Residue, then its C-alpha position, 0 to 999 in steps of 0.5 A: x500500500x505505502x509502496x505505491x504512494x512512496x513510488x509516486x513521490x519518488x517518481x515525481x522527484x526523479x522526473x523533476x530532477x532531470x537537469x535538462x539545462x545542464x544536459x543541453x549545454x553539455x551536449x551542444x557546447x561541452x560547457x558546464x552551465x554552472x560555471x557560466x553567467x549566473x551559475x544557475x542551472x536554468x533555462x534563463x541562464x542557458x538563453x543568456x549565456x548560450x543563445x535562444x535555441x538552447x534556452x528555448x529547448x531547455x525551457x520546453x523540457x523543463x516545462x515538460x517535467x512539470x507536466x509529466x509529473x502531474x500526468x503520472x500522478x493523475x494516472x496512478x491516482x486514478x488506477x484501481x490499485x491506488x490505496x487511498x481512493x476516495x471512499x467517502x473519507x473527506x481527509x486530504x490524504x484521500x483526495x486525488x487533487x492532494x496527491x496530484x498537487x503534492x507530486x507537482x510540488x515534489x517535481x519542482x523541489x526535484x528541479x531546484x535540488x537535483x541529486x545529480x548536481x549535488x542539490x544545486x538546480x534551477x529556480x523551478x519557474x518553468x517546472x512550477x508553471x507547467x505543473x500548476x497549469x496542468x493540474x486541475x487543483x489550482x482552481x481551488x480557493x487556495x489560489x486567492x492567497x497565492x494571487x495576492x502574494x504574486x501581486x506583492x512580489x511583482x516589484x522585483x525580477x525574482x518576484x516575477x519568476x516566483x509569481x510565474x510558478 
């Protein structure tokens, strides 16, 4: 029972932790993105340091990670083998939306702290934006405090990056 739940969370982390920006730059130029520009492993640093094409490829693949984590979570939680199926229990642990959202968050954490790069990854903007956009749970009432936070943060560049995710 718990193996499927743990497997789902581990899968979301592994999907999110694939360092596409690092891999694209390494394959296309042989350079290490962590030694160039802002030293950040993200699509923005790739685009600024190595051009638009590698940056766009990194952005699309980083966004695909968030979508893939949510898609896997939807598929697993919809299966009959899912141990926490909604059976009249109103707790968050028995909600599909909870597990889908948790997998989206875990994928973003995987992007930000990938084990493959010694826990130094990107900011999670593209992964977070795509995972939030692909999950249906963002339509809940929890989005309103998030919007106020986004308006508050829009005064700085990093705030805009956070609000995008």
